[in-house]
C-alpha positions as CSV (number, residue, x, y, z in Angstrom):
1,X,-13.1,-19.2,2.0
2,X,-12.6,-17.1,-1.1
3,X,-13.3,-13.9,0.8
4,X,-10.7,-14.9,3.5
5,X,-8.1,-15.6,0.8
6,X,-8.8,-12.3,-0.9
7,X,-8.6,-10.4,2.4
8,X,-5.3,-12.1,3.3
9,X,-3.9,-11.3,-0.1
10,X,-4.9,-7.7,0.0
11,X,-3.5,-7.4,3.5
12,X,-0.1,-8.8,2.4
13,X,0.0,-6.4,-0.5
14,X,-0.8,-3.5,1.8
15,X,1.9,-4.5,4.2
16,X,4.4,-4.9,1.3
17,X,3.5,-1.5,-0.1
18,X,4.2,0.0,3.3
19,X,7.6,-1.7,3.4
20,X,8.5,-0.5,-0.1
21,X,7.4,3.0,0.9
22,X,9.7,2.9,4.0
23,X,12.6,1.5,2.0
24,X,12.2,4.1,-0.8
25,X,11.9,7.0,1.7
26,X,15.6,8.2,1.4
27,X,15.4,8.1,-2.4
28,X,12.0,9.8,-2.4
29,X,13.4,12.6,-0.2
30,X,16.4,13.1,-2.5
31,X,14.2,13.1,-5.6
32,X,11.8,15.6,-4.1
33,X,14.8,18.0,-3.7
34,X,15.2,18.0,-7.5
35,X,11.5,18.2,-8.1
36,X,10.5,14.6,-8.8
37,X,7.8,13.0,-6.6
38,X,7.4,9.2,-6.2
39,X,3.7,8.3,-6.1
40,X,4.1,5.6,-3.5
41,X,1.4,7.2,-1.4
42,X,-1.2,6.4,-4.1
43,X,-0.4,2.7,-4.0
44,X,-0.6,2.7,-0.2
45,X,-3.9,4.6,-0.1
46,X,-5.5,2.3,-2.8
47,X,-4.5,-0.9,-1.0
48,X,-5.7,0.5,2.3
49,X,-9.1,1.2,0.8
50,X,-9.2,-2.2,-0.8
51,X,-8.3,-3.9,2.5
52,X,-11.0,-2.0,4.4
53,X,-13.6,-3.0,1.8
54,X,-12.6,-6.7,2.0
55,X,-12.5,-6.5,5.8
56,X,-16.1,-5.0,5.8
57,X,-17.3,-7.7,3.4
58,X,-16.0,-10.5,5.5
59,X,-17.8,-9.5,8.6
Protein backbone atom coordinates (compact mmCIF):
# COMPACT_ATOMS: atom_id res chain seq x y z
CA UNK A 1 0.00 0.00 0.00
CA UNK A 2 2.82 2.39 0.90
CA UNK A 3 4.58 1.73 -2.43
CA UNK A 4 1.38 2.43 -4.35
CA UNK A 5 0.87 5.71 -2.49
CA UNK A 6 4.47 6.71 -3.14
CA UNK A 7 4.16 5.80 -6.82
CA UNK A 8 0.95 7.82 -7.17
CA UNK A 9 2.48 10.81 -5.39
CA UNK A 10 5.58 10.79 -7.57
CA UNK A 11 3.42 10.42 -10.68
CA UNK A 12 1.31 13.43 -9.70
CA UNK A 13 4.43 15.50 -8.99
CA UNK A 14 5.88 14.47 -12.35
CA UNK A 15 2.71 15.48 -14.17
CA UNK A 16 2.60 18.82 -12.31
CA UNK A 17 6.23 19.51 -13.22
CA UNK A 18 5.36 18.93 -16.88
CA UNK A 19 2.42 21.32 -16.58
CA UNK A 20 4.59 23.99 -14.93
CA UNK A 21 7.19 23.54 -17.66
CA UNK A 22 4.56 24.06 -20.37
CA UNK A 23 3.08 27.10 -18.61
CA UNK A 24 6.52 28.66 -18.11
CA UNK A 25 7.64 27.99 -21.68
CA UNK A 26 6.91 31.50 -23.03
CA UNK A 27 8.72 33.08 -20.08
CA UNK A 28 11.64 30.66 -20.45
CA UNK A 29 12.00 31.50 -24.14
CA UNK A 30 11.98 35.23 -23.40
CA UNK A 31 14.48 34.82 -20.58
CA UNK A 32 16.78 32.72 -22.77
CA UNK A 33 16.99 35.66 -25.20
CA UNK A 34 18.54 37.77 -22.45
CA UNK A 35 20.81 34.96 -21.26
CA UNK A 36 18.94 33.48 -18.29
CA UNK A 37 18.00 29.79 -18.31
CA UNK A 38 15.19 28.38 -16.16
CA UNK A 39 16.21 24.93 -14.84
CA UNK A 40 12.76 23.34 -15.21
CA UNK A 41 14.25 20.46 -17.20
CA UNK A 42 16.21 19.35 -14.13
CA UNK A 43 13.04 19.00 -12.07
CA UNK A 44 11.27 17.07 -14.82
CA UNK A 45 14.26 14.73 -15.30
CA UNK A 46 14.59 14.02 -11.58
CA UNK A 47 10.90 13.32 -11.13
CA UNK A 48 10.87 11.09 -14.20
CA UNK A 49 13.76 9.08 -12.75
CA UNK A 50 12.03 8.85 -9.37
CA UNK A 51 8.80 7.68 -11.01
CA UNK A 52 10.62 5.03 -13.02
CA UNK A 53 12.29 3.74 -9.84
CA UNK A 54 8.99 3.52 -7.93
CA UNK A 55 7.33 1.89 -10.93
CA UNK A 56 10.06 -0.75 -11.09
CA UNK A 57 9.89 -1.33 -7.31
CA UNK A 58 6.14 -1.92 -7.37
CA UNK A 59 6.25 -4.67 -9.99
